[in-house]
PDB file of N, CA, C and O in Angstrom:
ATOM      1  N   MET A   1       6.159   3.298 -23.561  1.00  0.00           N
ATOM      2  CA  MET A   1       5.739   4.334 -22.637  1.00  0.00           C
ATOM      3  C   MET A   1       4.623   3.784 -21.751  1.00  0.00           C
ATOM      4  O   MET A   1       3.515   3.526 -22.222  1.00  0.00           O
ATOM      5  N   ALA A   2       4.923   3.607 -20.470  1.00  0.00           N
ATOM      6  CA  ALA A   2       3.937   3.063 -19.537  1.00  0.00           C
ATOM      7  C   ALA A   2       3.446   4.154 -18.590  1.00  0.00           C
ATOM      8  O   ALA A   2       4.238   4.849 -17.954  1.00  0.00           O
ATOM      9  N   LEU A   3       2.129   4.287 -18.513  1.00  0.00           N
ATOM     10  CA  LEU A   3       1.520   5.209 -17.556  1.00  0.00           C
ATOM     11  C   LEU A   3       1.024   4.407 -16.362  1.00  0.00           C
ATOM     12  O   LEU A   3       0.405   3.355 -16.521  1.00  0.00           O
ATOM     13  N   THR A   4       1.298   4.908 -15.181  1.00  0.00           N
ATOM     14  CA  THR A   4       0.799   4.277 -13.960  1.00  0.00           C
ATOM     15  C   THR A   4       0.132   5.330 -13.098  1.00  0.00           C
ATOM     16  O   THR A   4       0.455   6.516 -13.173  1.00  0.00           O
ATOM     17  N   GLU A   5      -0.804   4.876 -12.278  1.00  0.00           N
ATOM     18  CA  GLU A   5      -1.502   5.758 -11.345  1.00  0.00           C
ATOM     19  C   GLU A   5      -1.441   5.114  -9.970  1.00  0.00           C
ATOM     20  O   GLU A   5      -1.669   3.914  -9.824  1.00  0.00           O
ATOM     21  N   GLU A   6      -1.132   5.922  -8.965  1.00  0.00           N
ATOM     22  CA  GLU A   6      -1.141   5.417  -7.590  1.00  0.00           C
ATOM     23  C   GLU A   6      -1.755   6.460  -6.682  1.00  0.00           C
ATOM     24  O   GLU A   6      -1.686   7.657  -6.959  1.00  0.00           O
ATOM     25  N   THR A   7      -2.357   6.001  -5.597  1.00  0.00           N
ATOM     26  CA  THR A   7      -2.891   6.924  -4.596  1.00  0.00           C
ATOM     27  C   THR A   7      -2.163   6.673  -3.289  1.00  0.00           C
ATOM     28  O   THR A   7      -1.782   5.547  -2.968  1.00  0.00           O
ATOM     29  N   GLN A   8      -1.980   7.754  -2.546  1.00  0.00           N
ATOM     30  CA  GLN A   8      -1.310   7.662  -1.258  1.00  0.00           C
ATOM     31  C   GLN A   8      -1.856   8.735  -0.329  1.00  0.00           C
ATOM     32  O   GLN A   8      -2.049   9.880  -0.737  1.00  0.00           O
ATOM     33  N   GLN A   9      -2.104   8.364   0.915  1.00  0.00           N
ATOM     34  CA  GLN A   9      -2.497   9.352   1.911  1.00  0.00           C
ATOM     35  C   GLN A   9      -1.201   9.996   2.375  1.00  0.00           C
ATOM     36  O   GLN A   9      -0.432   9.403   3.131  1.00  0.00           O
ATOM     37  N   ASP A  10      -0.974  11.214   1.912  1.00  0.00           N
ATOM     38  CA  ASP A  10       0.318  11.841   2.193  1.00  0.00           C
ATOM     39  C   ASP A  10       0.279  12.842   3.341  1.00  0.00           C
ATOM     40  O   ASP A  10       1.318  13.366   3.742  1.00  0.00           O
ATOM     41  N   LYS A  11      -0.914  13.110   3.873  1.00  0.00           N
ATOM     42  CA  LYS A  11      -0.992  14.029   5.010  1.00  0.00           C
ATOM     43  C   LYS A  11      -2.230  13.706   5.834  1.00  0.00           C
ATOM     44  O   LYS A  11      -3.338  13.616   5.305  1.00  0.00           O
ATOM     45  N   ILE A  12      -2.028  13.532   7.138  1.00  0.00           N
ATOM     46  CA  ILE A  12      -3.127  13.331   8.076  1.00  0.00           C
ATOM     47  C   ILE A  12      -2.905  14.318   9.217  1.00  0.00           C
ATOM     48  O   ILE A  12      -1.871  14.291   9.885  1.00  0.00           O
ATOM     49  N   GLU A  13      -3.901  15.201   9.433  1.00  0.00           N
ATOM     50  CA  GLU A  13      -3.764  16.255  10.433  1.00  0.00           C
ATOM     51  C   GLU A  13      -4.916  16.189  11.431  1.00  0.00           C
ATOM     52  O   GLU A  13      -6.020  15.762  11.092  1.00  0.00           O
ATOM     53  N   ILE A  14      -4.650  16.610  12.652  1.00  0.00           N
ATOM     54  CA  ILE A  14      -5.668  16.719  13.695  1.00  0.00           C
ATOM     55  C   ILE A  14      -5.894  18.204  13.922  1.00  0.00           C
ATOM     56  O   ILE A  14      -4.958  18.948  14.215  1.00  0.00           O
ATOM     57  N   VAL A  15      -7.165  18.636  13.782  1.00  0.00           N
ATOM     58  CA  VAL A  15      -7.451  20.066  13.783  1.00  0.00           C
ATOM     59  C   VAL A  15      -8.601  20.399  14.726  1.00  0.00           C
ATOM     60  O   VAL A  15      -9.617  19.704  14.740  1.00  0.00           O
ATOM     61  N   GLY A  16      -8.444  21.452  15.505  1.00  0.00           N
ATOM     62  CA  GLY A  16      -9.532  22.049  16.265  1.00  0.00           C
ATOM     63  C   GLY A  16      -9.855  21.396  17.597  1.00  0.00           C
ATOM     64  O   GLY A  16      -9.283  20.375  17.979  1.00  0.00           O
ATOM     65  N   ASP A  17     -10.800  22.028  18.289  1.00  0.00           N
ATOM     66  CA  ASP A  17     -11.221  21.588  19.623  1.00  0.00           C
ATOM     67  C   ASP A  17     -11.829  20.192  19.613  1.00  0.00           C
ATOM     68  O   ASP A  17     -11.715  19.452  20.591  1.00  0.00           O
ATOM     69  N   PHE A  18     -12.469  19.835  18.514  1.00  0.00           N
ATOM     70  CA  PHE A  18     -13.150  18.546  18.444  1.00  0.00           C
ATOM     71  C   PHE A  18     -12.313  17.486  17.737  1.00  0.00           C
ATOM     72  O   PHE A  18     -12.823  16.431  17.360  1.00  0.00           O
ATOM     73  N   LYS A  19     -11.038  17.770  17.561  1.00  0.00           N
ATOM     74  CA  LYS A  19     -10.075  16.809  17.008  1.00  0.00           C
ATOM     75  C   LYS A  19     -10.519  16.223  15.668  1.00  0.00           C
ATOM     76  O   LYS A  19     -10.489  15.009  15.461  1.00  0.00           O
ATOM     77  N   MET A  20     -10.928  17.108  14.770  1.00  0.00           N
ATOM     78  CA  MET A  20     -11.269  16.660  13.418  1.00  0.00           C
ATOM     79  C   MET A  20     -10.002  16.103  12.774  1.00  0.00           C
ATOM     80  O   MET A  20      -8.922  16.674  12.927  1.00  0.00           O
ATOM     81  N   VAL A  21     -10.133  15.011  12.068  1.00  0.00           N
ATOM     82  CA  VAL A  21      -8.985  14.396  11.402  1.00  0.00           C
ATOM     83  C   VAL A  21      -9.120  14.696   9.911  1.00  0.00           C
ATOM     84  O   VAL A  21     -10.032  14.203   9.246  1.00  0.00           O
ATOM     85  N   GLN A  22      -8.196  15.513   9.396  1.00  0.00           N
ATOM     86  CA  GLN A  22      -8.180  15.857   7.979  1.00  0.00           C
ATOM     87  C   GLN A  22      -7.234  14.910   7.259  1.00  0.00           C
ATOM     88  O   GLN A  22      -6.101  14.694   7.687  1.00  0.00           O
ATOM     89  N   VAL A  23      -7.719  14.351   6.162  1.00  0.00           N
ATOM     90  CA  VAL A  23      -6.924  13.391   5.408  1.00  0.00           C
ATOM     91  C   VAL A  23      -6.756  13.919   3.984  1.00  0.00           C
ATOM     92  O   VAL A  23      -7.731  14.234   3.301  1.00  0.00           O
ATOM     93  N   ARG A  24      -5.502  14.007   3.556  1.00  0.00           N
ATOM     94  CA  ARG A  24      -5.225  14.408   2.175  1.00  0.00           C
ATOM     95  C   ARG A  24      -4.714  13.186   1.418  1.00  0.00           C
ATOM     96  O   ARG A  24      -3.776  12.516   1.851  1.00  0.00           O
ATOM     97  N   THR A  25      -5.345  12.911   0.288  1.00  0.00           N
ATOM     98  CA  THR A  25      -4.951  11.794  -0.557  1.00  0.00           C
ATOM     99  C   THR A  25      -4.432  12.349  -1.877  1.00  0.00           C
ATOM    100  O   THR A  25      -5.092  13.161  -2.526  1.00  0.00           O
ATOM    101  N   ALA A  26      -3.252  11.906  -2.262  1.00  0.00           N
ATOM    102  CA  ALA A  26      -2.644  12.330  -3.526  1.00  0.00           C
ATOM    103  C   ALA A  26      -2.836  11.223  -4.557  1.00  0.00           C
ATOM    104  O   ALA A  26      -2.639  10.043  -4.267  1.00  0.00           O
ATOM    105  N   THR A  27      -3.221  11.622  -5.758  1.00  0.00           N
ATOM    106  CA  THR A  27      -3.250  10.717  -6.900  1.00  0.00           C
ATOM    107  C   THR A  27      -2.100  11.114  -7.794  1.00  0.00           C
ATOM    108  O   THR A  27      -2.043  12.238  -8.293  1.00  0.00           O
ATOM    109  N   VAL A  28      -1.185  10.187  -7.994  1.00  0.00           N
ATOM    110  CA  VAL A  28       0.047  10.467  -8.743  1.00  0.00           C
ATOM    111  C   VAL A  28       0.031   9.679 -10.056  1.00  0.00           C
ATOM    112  O   VAL A  28      -0.171   8.465 -10.066  1.00  0.00           O
ATOM    113  N   ILE A  29       0.243  10.388 -11.145  1.00  0.00           N
ATOM    114  CA  ILE A  29       0.361   9.770 -12.468  1.00  0.00           C
ATOM    115  C   ILE A  29       1.832   9.797 -12.852  1.00  0.00           C
ATOM    116  O   ILE A  29       2.490  10.833 -12.757  1.00  0.00           O
ATOM    117  N   LYS A  30       2.340   8.647 -13.287  1.00  0.00           N
ATOM    118  CA  LYS A  30       3.751   8.552 -13.697  1.00  0.00           C
ATOM    119  C   LYS A  30       3.846   7.996 -15.107  1.00  0.00           C
ATOM    120  O   LYS A  30       3.063   7.135 -15.510  1.00  0.00           O
ATOM    121  N   ARG A  31       4.816   8.502 -15.843  1.00  0.00           N
ATOM    122  CA  ARG A  31       5.158   7.972 -17.164  1.00  0.00           C
ATOM    123  C   ARG A  31       6.554   7.399 -17.063  1.00  0.00           C
ATOM    124  O   ARG A  31       7.513   8.123 -16.797  1.00  0.00           O
ATOM    125  N   ASP A  32       6.669   6.114 -17.272  1.00  0.00           N
ATOM    126  CA  ASP A  32       7.967   5.428 -17.180  1.00  0.00           C
ATOM    127  C   ASP A  32       8.662   5.719 -15.846  1.00  0.00           C
ATOM    128  O   ASP A  32       9.877   5.910 -15.791  1.00  0.00           O
ATOM    129  N   GLY A  33       7.865   5.749 -14.775  1.00  0.00           N
ATOM    130  CA  GLY A  33       8.417   5.943 -13.444  1.00  0.00           C
ATOM    131  C   GLY A  33       8.668   7.387 -13.049  1.00  0.00           C
ATOM    132  O   GLY A  33       9.100   7.652 -11.927  1.00  0.00           O
ATOM    133  N   VAL A  34       8.405   8.329 -13.954  1.00  0.00           N
ATOM    134  CA  VAL A  34       8.624   9.754 -13.676  1.00  0.00           C
ATOM    135  C   VAL A  34       7.270  10.432 -13.474  1.00  0.00           C
ATOM    136  O   VAL A  34       6.387  10.341 -14.327  1.00  0.00           O
ATOM    137  N   GLU A  35       7.117  11.108 -12.341  1.00  0.00           N
ATOM    138  CA  GLU A  35       5.852  11.780 -12.030  1.00  0.00           C
ATOM    139  C   GLU A  35       5.566  12.878 -13.041  1.00  0.00           C
ATOM    140  O   GLU A  35       6.409  13.737 -13.301  1.00  0.00           O
ATOM    141  N   ILE A  36       4.344  12.839 -13.617  1.00  0.00           N
ATOM    142  CA  ILE A  36       3.943  13.875 -14.561  1.00  0.00           C
ATOM    143  C   ILE A  36       2.720  14.652 -14.077  1.00  0.00           C
ATOM    144  O   ILE A  36       2.401  15.713 -14.614  1.00  0.00           O
ATOM    145  N   SER A  37       2.035  14.120 -13.059  1.00  0.00           N
ATOM    146  CA  SER A  37       0.851  14.795 -12.549  1.00  0.00           C
ATOM    147  C   SER A  37       0.596  14.357 -11.113  1.00  0.00           C
ATOM    148  O   SER A  37       0.855  13.214 -10.735  1.00  0.00           O
ATOM    149  N   ARG A  38       0.076  15.304 -10.317  1.00  0.00           N
ATOM    150  CA  ARG A  38      -0.307  15.001  -8.932  1.00  0.00           C
ATOM    151  C   ARG A  38      -1.536  15.846  -8.604  1.00  0.00           C
ATOM    152  O   ARG A  38      -1.528  17.066  -8.764  1.00  0.00           O
ATOM    153  N   ASN A  39      -2.594  15.175  -8.142  1.00  0.00           N
ATOM    154  CA  ASN A  39      -3.822  15.844  -7.731  1.00  0.00           C
ATOM    155  C   ASN A  39      -4.146  15.445  -6.306  1.00  0.00           C
ATOM    156  O   ASN A  39      -3.759  14.372  -5.842  1.00  0.00           O
ATOM    157  N   PHE A  40      -4.870  16.331  -5.611  1.00  0.00           N
ATOM    158  CA  PHE A  40      -5.175  16.092  -4.210  1.00  0.00           C
ATOM    159  C   PHE A  40      -6.676  16.060  -3.967  1.00  0.00           C
ATOM    160  O   PHE A  40      -7.449  16.751  -4.632  1.00  0.00           O
ATOM    161  N   HIS A  41      -7.068  15.245  -3.001  1.00  0.00           N
ATOM    162  CA  HIS A  41      -8.443  15.189  -2.505  1.00  0.00           C
ATOM    163  C   HIS A  41      -8.349  15.202  -0.977  1.00  0.00           C
ATOM    164  O   HIS A  41      -7.481  14.548  -0.399  1.00  0.00           O
ATOM    165  N   ARG A  42      -9.236  15.940  -0.334  1.00  0.00           N
ATOM    166  CA  ARG A  42      -9.248  15.992   1.127  1.00  0.00           C
ATOM    167  C   ARG A  42     -10.621  15.577   1.637  1.00  0.00           C
ATOM    168  O   ARG A  42     -11.645  15.808   0.995  1.00  0.00           O
ATOM    169  N   HIS A  43     -10.608  14.962   2.799  1.00  0.00           N
ATOM    170  CA  HIS A  43     -11.860  14.721   3.513  1.00  0.00           C
ATOM    171  C   HIS A  43     -11.587  14.819   5.008  1.00  0.00           C
ATOM    172  O   HIS A  43     -10.450  14.685   5.459  1.00  0.00           O
ATOM    173  N   VAL A  44     -12.650  15.054   5.760  1.00  0.00           N
ATOM    174  CA  VAL A  44     -12.549  15.258   7.200  1.00  0.00           C
ATOM    175  C   VAL A  44     -13.320  14.150   7.915  1.00  0.00           C
ATOM    176  O   VAL A  44     -14.423  13.782   7.511  1.00  0.00           O
ATOM    177  N   VAL A  45     -12.725  13.632   8.971  1.00  0.00           N
ATOM    178  CA  VAL A  45     -13.355  12.597   9.787  1.00  0.00           C
ATOM    179  C   VAL A  45     -13.715  13.227  11.136  1.00  0.00           C
ATOM    180  O   VAL A  45     -12.833  13.615  11.903  1.00  0.00           O
ATOM    181  N   SER A  46     -15.016  13.324  11.415  1.00  0.00           N
ATOM    182  CA  SER A  46     -15.474  13.914  12.677  1.00  0.00           C
ATOM    183  C   SER A  46     -15.562  12.830  13.756  1.00  0.00           C
ATOM    184  O   SER A  46     -15.510  11.640  13.445  1.00  0.00           O
ATOM    185  N   PRO A  47     -15.694  13.239  15.019  1.00  0.00           N
ATOM    186  CA  PRO A  47     -15.736  12.261  16.110  1.00  0.00           C
ATOM    187  C   PRO A  47     -16.900  11.261  16.024  1.00  0.00           C
ATOM    188  O   PRO A  47     -16.815  10.167  16.582  1.00  0.00           O
ATOM    189  N   ASP A  48     -17.981  11.630  15.331  1.00  0.00           N
ATOM    190  CA  ASP A  48     -19.130  10.724  15.233  1.00  0.00           C
ATOM    191  C   ASP A  48     -19.176   9.960  13.910  1.00  0.00           C
ATOM    192  O   ASP A  48     -20.178   9.314  13.604  1.00  0.00           O
ATOM    193  N   ALA A  49     -18.111  10.027  13.132  1.00  0.00           N
ATOM    194  CA  ALA A  49     -18.089   9.397  11.812  1.00  0.00           C
ATOM    195  C   ALA A  49     -17.895   7.884  11.895  1.00  0.00           C
ATOM    196  O   ALA A  49     -17.297   7.363  12.837  1.00  0.00           O
ATOM    197  N   ASP A  50     -18.413   7.203  10.889  1.00  0.00           N
ATOM    198  CA  ASP A  50     -18.163   5.768  10.724  1.00  0.00           C
ATOM    199  C   ASP A  50     -16.792   5.638  10.070  1.00  0.00           C
ATOM    200  O   ASP A  50     -16.616   6.041   8.921  1.00  0.00           O
ATOM    201  N   ILE A  51     -15.827   5.083  10.783  1.00  0.00           N
ATOM    202  CA  ILE A  51     -14.458   5.010  10.268  1.00  0.00           C
ATOM    203  C   ILE A  51     -14.120   3.643   9.677  1.00  0.00           C
ATOM    204  O   ILE A  51     -12.957   3.369   9.382  1.00  0.00           O
ATOM    205  N   SER A  52     -15.113   2.793   9.503  1.00  0.00           N
ATOM    206  CA  SER A  52     -14.844   1.439   9.011  1.00  0.00           C
ATOM    207  C   SER A  52     -14.204   1.425   7.626  1.00  0.00           C
ATOM    208  O   SER A  52     -13.485   0.481   7.297  1.00  0.00           O
ATOM    209  N   GLY A  53     -14.446   2.440   6.814  1.00  0.00           N
ATOM    210  CA  GLY A  53     -13.876   2.497   5.471  1.00  0.00           C
ATOM    211  C   GLY A  53     -12.558   3.249   5.384  1.00  0.00           C
ATOM    212  O   GLY A  53     -11.998   3.397   4.298  1.00  0.00           O
ATOM    213  N   GLU A  54     -12.062   3.721   6.507  1.00  0.00           N
ATOM    214  CA  GLU A  54     -10.814   4.493   6.507  1.00  0.00           C
ATOM    215  C   GLU A  54      -9.601   3.558   6.535  1.00  0.00           C
ATOM    216  O   GLU A  54      -9.715   2.370   6.839  1.00  0.00           O
ATOM    217  N   SER A  55      -8.454   4.124   6.214  1.00  0.00           N
ATOM    218  CA  SER A  55      -7.211   3.353   6.250  1.00  0.00           C
ATOM    219  C   SER A  55      -6.862   3.001   7.696  1.00  0.00           C
ATOM    220  O   SER A  55      -7.390   3.596   8.635  1.00  0.00           O
ATOM    221  N   ASP A  56      -5.972   2.032   7.858  1.00  0.00           N
ATOM    222  CA  ASP A  56      -5.548   1.639   9.209  1.00  0.00           C
ATOM    223  C   ASP A  56      -4.895   2.795   9.954  1.00  0.00           C
ATOM    224  O   ASP A  56      -5.064   2.921  11.167  1.00  0.00           O
ATOM    225  N   ASP A  57      -4.145   3.645   9.240  1.00  0.00           N
ATOM    226  CA  ASP A  57      -3.510   4.798   9.882  1.00  0.00           C
ATOM    227  C   ASP A  57      -4.560   5.761  10.443  1.00  0.00           C
ATOM    228  O   ASP A  57      -4.438   6.226  11.576  1.00  0.00           O
ATOM    229  N   VAL A  58      -5.590   6.057   9.647  1.00  0.00           N
ATOM    230  CA  VAL A  58      -6.641   6.975  10.094  1.00  0.00           C
ATOM    231  C   VAL A  58      -7.416   6.360  11.255  1.00  0.00           C
ATOM    232  O   VAL A  58      -7.734   7.052  12.222  1.00  0.00           O
ATOM    233  N   LYS A  59      -7.721   5.066  11.167  1.00  0.00           N
ATOM    234  CA  LYS A  59      -8.422   4.392  12.266  1.00  0.00           C
ATOM    235  C   LYS A  59      -7.628   4.479  13.566  1.00  0.00           C
ATOM    236  O   LYS A  59      -8.198   4.722  14.630  1.00  0.00           O
ATOM    237  N   ALA A  60      -6.314   4.281  13.480  1.00  0.00           N
ATOM    238  CA  ALA A  60      -5.466   4.333  14.675  1.00  0.00           C
ATOM    239  C   ALA A  60      -5.456   5.736  15.284  1.00  0.00           C
ATOM    240  O   ALA A  60      -5.533   5.888  16.503  1.00  0.00           O
ATOM    241  N   ILE A  61      -5.363   6.745  14.445  1.00  0.00           N
ATOM    242  CA  ILE A  61      -5.369   8.131  14.933  1.00  0.00           C
ATOM    243  C   ILE A  61      -6.714   8.464  15.578  1.00  0.00           C
ATOM    244  O   ILE A  61      -6.760   9.062  16.653  1.00  0.00           O
ATOM    245  N   CYS A  62      -7.801   8.077  14.925  1.00  0.00           N
ATOM    246  CA  CYS A  62      -9.139   8.339  15.478  1.00  0.00           C
ATOM    247  C   CYS A  62      -9.329   7.635  16.822  1.00  0.00           C
ATOM    248  O   CYS A  62      -9.956   8.185  17.728  1.00  0.00           O
ATOM    249  N   ALA A  63      -8.798   6.440  16.950  1.00  0.00           N
ATOM    250  CA  ALA A  63      -8.923   5.696  18.213  1.00  0.00           C
ATOM    251  C   ALA A  63      -8.251   6.443  19.355  1.00  0.00           C
ATOM    252  O   ALA A  63      -8.681   6.338  20.504  1.00  0.00           O
ATOM    253  N   VAL A  64      -7.208   7.190  19.050  1.00  0.00           N
ATOM    254  CA  VAL A  64      -6.482   7.933  20.084  1.00  0.00           C
ATOM    255  C   VAL A  64      -7.131   9.284  20.375  1.00  0.00           C
ATOM    256  O   VAL A  64      -7.327   9.637  21.538  1.00  0.00           O
ATOM    257  N   VAL A  65      -7.463  10.037  19.338  1.00  0.00           N
ATOM    258  CA  VAL A  65      -7.921  11.421  19.554  1.00  0.00           C
ATOM    259  C   VAL A  65      -9.423  11.559  19.760  1.00  0.00           C
ATOM    260  O   VAL A  65      -9.864  12.528  20.379  1.00  0.00           O
ATOM    261  N   HIS A  66     -10.219  10.622  19.262  1.00  0.00           N
ATOM    262  CA  HIS A  66     -11.672  10.707  19.439  1.00  0.00           C
ATOM    263  C   HIS A  66     -12.072   9.968  20.720  1.00  0.00           C
ATOM    264  O   HIS A  66     -12.703   8.912  20.688  1.00  0.00           O
ATOM    265  N   THR A  67     -11.683  10.562  21.831  1.00  0.00           N
ATOM    266  CA  THR A  67     -11.985  10.000  23.146  1.00  0.00           C
ATOM    267  C   THR A  67     -13.481  10.170  23.445  1.00  0.00           C
ATOM    268  O   THR A  67     -14.193  10.870  22.725  1.00  0.00           O
ATOM    269  N   ASP A  68     -13.934   9.527  24.504  1.00  0.00           N
ATOM    270  CA  ASP A  68     -15.335   9.685  24.909  1.00  0.00           C
ATOM    271  C   ASP A  68     -15.648  11.142  25.231  1.00  0.00           C
ATOM    272  O   ASP A  68     -16.736  11.624  24.917  1.00  0.00           O
ATOM    273  N   ALA A  69     -14.705  11.847  25.853  1.00  0.00           N
ATOM    274  CA  ALA A  69     -14.913  13.264  26.179  1.00  0.00           C
ATOM    275  C   ALA A  69     -15.072  14.103  24.910  1.00  0.00           C
ATOM    276  O   ALA A  69     -15.932  14.980  24.842  1.00  0.00           O
ATOM    277  N   VAL A  70     -14.247  13.829  23.923  1.00  0.00           N
ATOM    278  CA  VAL A  70     -14.335  14.575  22.650  1.00  0.00           C
ATOM    279  C   VAL A  70     -15.650  14.252  21.951  1.00  0.00           C
ATOM    280  O   VAL A  70     -16.308  15.151  21.428  1.00  0.00           O
ATOM    281  N   LYS A  71     -16.039  12.988  21.937  1.00  0.00           N
ATOM    282  CA  LYS A  71     -17.301  12.592  21.300  1.00  0.00           C
ATOM    283  C   LYS A  71     -18.491  13.243  21.995  1.00  0.00           C
ATOM    284  O   LYS A  71     -19.429  13.686  21.332  1.00  0.00           O
ATOM    285  N   THR A  72     -18.460  13.305  23.319  1.00  0.00           N
ATOM    286  CA  THR A  72     -19.542  13.929  24.083  1.00  0.00           C
ATOM    287  C   THR A  72     -19.609  15.428  23.804  1.00  0.00           C
ATOM    288  O   THR A  72     -20.695  15.976  23.610  1.00  0.00           O
ATOM    289  N   ALA A  73     -18.470  16.082  23.783  1.00  0.00           N
ATOM    290  CA  ALA A  73     -18.425  17.521  23.492  1.00  0.00           C
ATOM    291  C   ALA A  73     -18.909  17.802  22.070  1.00  0.00           C
ATOM    292  O   ALA A  73     -19.622  18.779  21.841  1.00  0.00           O
ATOM    293  N   TRP A  74     -18.526  16.954  21.116  1.00  0.00           N
ATOM    294  CA  TRP A  74     -18.952  17.120  19.721  1.00  0.00           C
ATOM    295  C   TRP A  74     -20.467  16.945  19.614  1.00  0.00           C
ATOM    296  O   TRP A  74     -21.131  17.730  18.937  1.00  0.00           O
ATOM    297  N   ALA A  75     -21.014  15.937  20.268  1.00  0.00           N
ATOM    298  CA  ALA A  75     -22.460  15.703  20.235  1.00  0.00           C
ATOM    299  C   ALA A  75     -23.211  16.892  20.834  1.00  0.00           C
ATOM    300  O   ALA A  75     -24.246  17.297  20.304  1.00  0.00           O
ATOM    301  N   ALA A  76     -22.709  17.449  21.922  1.00  0.00           N
ATOM    302  CA  ALA A  76     -23.337  18.619  22.548  1.00  0.00           C
ATOM    303  C   ALA A  76     -23.276  19.823  21.614  1.00  0.00           C
ATOM    304  O   ALA A  76     -24.238  20.585  21.506  1.00  0.00           O
ATOM    305  N   HIS A  77     -22.144  19.989  20.941  1.00  0.00           N
ATOM    306  CA  HIS A  77     -21.982  21.096  19.985  1.00  0.00           C
ATOM    307  C   HIS A  77     -22.970  20.966  18.831  1.00  0.00           C
ATOM    308  O   HIS A  77     -23.621  21.937  18.446  1.00  0.00           O
ATOM    309  N   VAL A  78     -23.072  19.764  18.288  1.00  0.00           N
ATOM    310  CA  VAL A  78     -23.999  19.528  17.168  1.00  0.00           C
ATOM    311  C   VAL A  78     -25.439  19.777  17.611  1.00  0.00           C
ATOM    312  O   VAL A  78     -26.208  20.413  16.889  1.00  0.00           O
ATOM    313  N   ALA A  79     -25.809  19.283  18.788  1.00  0.00           N
ATOM    314  CA  ALA A  79     -27.166  19.495  19.307  1.00  0.00           C
ATOM    315  C   ALA A  79     -27.464  20.973  19.523  1.00  0.00           C
ATOM    316  O   ALA A  79     -28.573  21.429  19.246  1.00  0.00           O
ATOM    317  N   ALA A  80     -26.486  21.721  20.015  1.00  0.00           N
ATOM    318  CA  ALA A  80     -26.686  23.136  20.306  1.00  0.00           C
ATOM    319  C   ALA A  80     -26.742  23.997  19.051  1.00  0.00           C
ATOM    320  O   ALA A  80     -27.335  25.075  19.072  1.00  0.00           O
ATOM    321  N   THR A  81     -26.141  23.545  17.968  1.00  0.00           N
ATOM    322  CA  THR A  81     -26.084  24.361  16.756  1.00  0.00           C
ATOM    323  C   THR A  81     -27.023  23.887  15.655  1.00  0.00           C
ATOM    324  O   THR A  81     -27.077  24.493  14.585  1.00  0.00           O
ATOM    325  N   THR A  82     -27.762  22.810  15.905  1.00  0.00           N
ATOM    326  CA  THR A  82     -28.710  22.308  14.922  1.00  0.00           C
ATOM    327  C   THR A  82     -30.075  22.968  15.138  1.00  0.00           C
ATOM    328  O   THR A  82     -30.629  22.908  16.235  1.00  0.00           O
ATOM    329  N   PRO A  83     -30.614  23.597  14.089  1.00  0.00           N
ATOM    330  CA  PRO A  83     -31.933  24.238  14.247  1.00  0.00           C
ATOM    331  C   PRO A  83     -33.014  23.192  14.529  1.00  0.00           C
ATOM    332  O   PRO A  83     -32.938  22.050  14.076  1.00  0.00           O
ATOM    333  N   GLU A  84     -34.008  23.615  15.281  1.00  0.00           N
ATOM    334  CA  GLU A  84     -35.109  22.698  15.636  1.00  0.00           C
ATOM    335  C   GLU A  84     -36.079  22.530  14.517  1.00  0.00           C
ATOM    336  O   GLU A  84     -37.057  21.796  14.654  1.00  0.00           O
TER     337      GLU A  84
END
């Protein structure tokens, strides 16, 4: 009886005016090649985030949707909503 664990980014979504990139990662446990468990973790990548640790797929999506205009609008939004 062999147990294996694998992770896979099974969903990447672009959400909202500021093009937040939501990433869902599944952790799959298999026994003898048959899935017995699946758990999910999500994280969000904002336009001002450091994407150096993200997967190549997420980096490619961010390069397209996080334009200079989106980054500028996000920075203005953060500045306007951050208490002094």
